[in-house]
KEROPA-858332 format. One line per 2 residues: number of its first residue (from 1); their letters; for each residue x, y, z of C-alpha. Coordinates in steps of 0.5 Angstrom, whole numbers, plus 500, padded with zeros to 3 digits. Layout:
N
NUM	A	X:Y:Z; ... .
***
This chain:
366
1	MT	578:834:282; 578:826:281 .
3	AD	583:823:276; 578:821:271 .
5	QR	575:829:271; 583:831:270 .
7	NE	583:826:264; 577:828:261 .
9	IA	579:835:261; 585:834:258 .
11	NS	582:830:252; 577:835:250 .
13	NA	583:840:249; 587:835:245 .
15	AA	587:836:237; 581:833:234 .
17	PG	580:830:227; 579:836:222 .
19	TA	583:842:226; 590:845:226 .
21	RS	592:846:233; 598:851:230 .
23	TG	593:856:227; 587:854:230 .
25	VP	584:854:222; 580:848:220 .
27	RS	585:844:215; 580:844:210 .
29	TA	581:852:210; 588:851:210 .
31	SC	588:847:204; 584:852:200 .
33	LA	589:858:202; 595:853:199 .
35	AF	591:852:193; 590:859:192 .
37	LA	597:861:193; 599:856:188 .
39	GA	594:859:183; 597:866:184 .
41	LA	604:864:183; 602:860:177 .
43	LS	599:866:174; 605:871:176 .
45	LI	609:866:172; 605:866:166 .
47	SV	605:873:166; 612:874:167 .
49	TS	613:869:161; 608:872:157 .
51	AA	612:879:158; 618:876:156 .
53	AE	615:873:150; 612:880:148 .
55	GQ	619:883:149; 622:878:144 .
57	SK	617:879:139; 617:886:139 .
59	AI	619:890:133; 626:893:133 .
61	VM	626:900:130; 631:902:125 .
63	KV	631:909:123; 634:911:116 .
65	SL	636:918:116; 637:922:109 .
67	PT	638:929:107; 634:929:100 .
69	IN	627:927:098; 624:924:092 .
71	DT	631:922:089; 635:916:088 .
73	TH	637:917:095; 630:916:098 .
75	QF	628:911:093; 634:907:095 .
77	AR	632:908:102; 625:906:101 .
79	KF	628:899:098; 633:898:103 .
81	AA	628:899:108; 623:894:105 .
83	AV	628:889:104; 630:889:111 .
85	ER	623:888:114; 621:883:109 .
87	DS	628:879:110; 628:880:118 .
89	GG	620:877:118; 618:883:121 .
91	RI	623:883:127; 626:890:124 .
93	KA	621:896:123; 624:901:118 .
95	EL	622:909:119; 624:913:114 .
97	YP	626:921:115; 628:924:109 .
99	AS	629:932:107; 634:932:114 .
101	QL	628:931:118; 633:929:124 .
103	GS	638:934:123; 643:937:118 .
105	IP	648:932:115; 653:933:121 .
107	RQ	648:932:126; 645:925:122 .
109	IE	652:923:122; 653:924:130 .
111	GV	647:921:131; 649:914:128 .
113	QF	656:914:131; 652:915:138 .
115	GT	647:910:136; 641:915:137 .
117	IE	640:914:129; 640:907:127 .
119	CA	642:908:119; 644:914:115 .
121	IE	645:915:107; 650:921:106 .
123	PP	655:923:101; 662:920:103 .
125	EF	665:927:103; 661:929:109 .
127	LV	664:924:113; 671:927:113 .
129	GV	671:929:120; 671:922:122 .
131	DE	676:920:117; 679:924:112 .
133	RF	680:919:107; 672:919:106 .
135	EV	673:924:101; 677:921:095 .
137	LA	670:919:092; 669:926:091 .
139	AP	675:927:087; 673:930:080 .
141	GL	675:927:074; 674:920:077 .
143	VD	668:918:073; 666:920:066 .
145	SM	659:917:066; 653:914:070 .
147	AH	654:907:068; 662:908:070 .
149	GQ	660:911:077; 656:905:078 .
151	RL	661:900:076; 666:904:081 .
153	AA	661:903:086; 661:896:086 .
155	DR	668:895:085; 671:890:091 .
157	QV	677:894:092; 673:900:093 .
159	LQ	668:897:097; 673:894:102 .
161	LM	676:901:103; 670:905:103 .
163	LG	666:901:108; 671:900:113 .
165	LG	673:907:114; 669:909:120 .
167	AA	669:902:124; 673:905:129 .
169	KG	669:911:130; 662:908:131 .
171	LH	660:907:123; 659:900:120 .
173	GV	659:901:112; 654:897:108 .
175	AV	653:900:101; 656:905:096 .
177	VM	651:908:091; 652:912:085 .
179	LN	647:917:085; 648:922:080 .
181	PN	654:927:076; 654:934:079 .
183	DI	652:940:075; 652:947:077 .
185	VA	645:951:078; 646:958:078 .
187	RK	642:965:079; 645:967:073 .
189	PI	647:963:067; 654:960:066 .
191	NH	655:959:059; 663:959:059 .
193	LV	668:958:064; 670:965:065 .
195	DL	663:966:068; 665:962:074 .
197	KG	670:967:076; 668:971:082 .
199	KK	662:967:083; 660:964:090 .
201	LR	659:957:089; 657:952:094 .
203	VF	661:945:094; 661:939:099 .
205	AS	666:939:105; 672:936:101 .
207	QF	678:939:099; 677:935:093 .
209	ET	672:940:091; 674:946:094 .
211	VP	681:947:091; 680:944:084 .
213	FA	674:949:083; 678:955:086 .
215	RL	683:954:080; 677:955:076 .
217	GA	676:962:079; 670:960:083 .
219	TP	670:962:091; 668:955:094 .
221	VS	663:955:100; 662:949:104 .
223	MS	655:948:105; 650:943:108 .
225	LG	644:941:103; 639:944:107 .
227	DV	642:951:107; 643:951:100 .
229	LP	636:953:097; 635:959:102 .
231	AL	642:961:101; 641:962:093 .
233	QQ	634:965:095; 637:970:099 .
235	GA	643:971:094; 648:969:099 .
237	ID	651:964:094; 651:965:086 .
239	GA	651:958:085; 651:951:087 .
241	LA	654:944:085; 648:939:086 .
243	GI	645:933:082; 639:934:077 .
245	PV	635:929:081; 636:933:087 .
247	LA	635:940:084; 628:938:080 .
249	AM	625:934:086; 627:940:091 .
251	HF	624:946:086; 631:949:086 .
253	ND	628:953:080; 624:958:084 .
255	AA	631:961:086; 636:959:081 .
257	KY	633:957:074; 640:955:070 .
259	VT	643:949:070; 650:948:067 .
261	RI	652:941:065; 659:939:067 .
263	GQ	658:932:070; 663:933:075 .
265	PA	665:930:080; 660:924:081 .
267	VF	656:924:087; 656:917:091 .
269	GM	652:916:097; 654:911:103 .
271	LE	649:907:107; 652:907:114 .
273	VS	649:903:120; 651:905:128 .
275	NK	656:900:130; 652:901:137 .
277	WF	646:899:135; 648:893:130 .
279	DT	652:890:135; 646:889:139 .
281	LP	642:885:133; 642:877:133 .
283	ER	647:875:128; 642:873:123 .
285	LQ	639:880:123; 646:883:122 .
287	QV	647:878:116; 640:881:113 .
289	ID	642:888:114; 649:887:110 .
291	KD	646:883:105; 640:887:103 .
293	AA	644:893:103; 649:890:098 .
295	AE	643:888:094; 639:894:093 .
297	SV	645:898:092; 646:895:085 .
299	AI	638:894:084; 637:901:084 .
301	NQ	642:903:078; 637:903:073 .
303	WA	632:907:077; 637:912:078 .
305	AD	639:912:071; 632:913:069 .
307	RI	631:918:074; 637:923:071 .
309	AA	634:923:064; 627:925:067 .
311	SY	629:930:072; 632:934:066 .
313	QA	626:934:063; 622:936:069 .
315	WI	627:942:070; 626:944:063 .
317	AS	618:943:063; 618:947:070 .
319	GG	621:953:066; 629:952:068 .
321	EV	634:952:063; 640:947:061 .
323	IK	646:949:059; 652:945:056 .
325	LP	659:948:056; 663:948:049 .
327	AG	667:942:048; 673:945:048 .
329	EL	672:949:055; 669:942:058 .
331	AE	676:939:056; 679:945:059 .
333	ML	675:944:065; 676:937:066 .
335	ET	684:938:066; 684:944:071 .
337	LS	680:940:076; 684:933:075 .
339	TG	690:937:076; 688:940:082 .
341	TE	685:933:085; 692:930:084 .
343	QV	695:936:088; 690:935:094 .
345	AK	691:928:094; 699:928:095 .
347	RR	698:933:101; 696:927:105 .
349	PA	700:920:105; 694:917:107 .
351	VY	689:920:103; 693:919:097 .
353	AA	694:912:098; 686:911:098 .
355	YQ	686:916:092; 690:911:088 .
357	IV	686:905:090; 680:909:087 .
359	KE	683:912:081; 686:905:079 .
361	AA	679:902:080; 676:908:076 .
363	QR	681:906:070; 680:899:071 .
365	TR	672:900:070; 672:905:065 .
***
């Protein structure tokens, strides 16, 4: 083979314009492949960005649990939920679970502590397992009228005390609401104090109720609201302390038609938020929760007062009876209850200190 022939073969094997020797793929094809890969990467980035944006805009669920239905607590929950949805711009979506749909009162409280329930509205005396000082608002003799109770619930020192009690146990307190005075609903009429002797009477889980009512001769039985109506129907208890809005709304007259008005003790509700959930919220949404809870706890007052009057009328219209104790016996009852309350408070220094704060506020707002 001549030198010229060898040069010709070498030149034919050299990379020609428009070819890529490293891959054997035409340059035009490589360019298309590179463009395709770049486009796919861009689409992937867009998808990830869109998913992140969707996650940011997705509503935050706020479950609000409560033991009753169609009463002041339920109305307060509705108003609070609506205010939060509005003021959060839809970032928080509220779901209401009345009538203990998420479990008994103790289970609801545990749910808030553990973060499985975002909010719960309960009478504070059911929180004594969290802090024994919660029960001071259940002390008989503190409140003498609905309006008085509403002023007490809005007192700055009372709020400072009560809202902070559960902070170390997973609870962020945001509101105190005066719900109603208590009455006695019974299977048989309670016309006089002597009629209470020996009667099994459902009370809240608080020594401020068990001890004073035992001094009246009753046998107090602590019981969650969901268990009260069946217990009355079965005759396991003779009567129960409860507010007339609850009794009327839940048709207690099917089991016990007699309501004796005693007005003691006052029933308050506390709105507790899960610390675990609350701490995950942006600061702006935390402010919405606090602000709306405080505002709605005051805005509900007139509705609550009107509800009590309407509930007595509804009770009578449905065949129930309303009884008033003679004035002298009512005064005797209040004295007995108040004395028992003072004795209970003095047994525990921390409780007594808290009771003094609330008692002084009650005197100041009377």
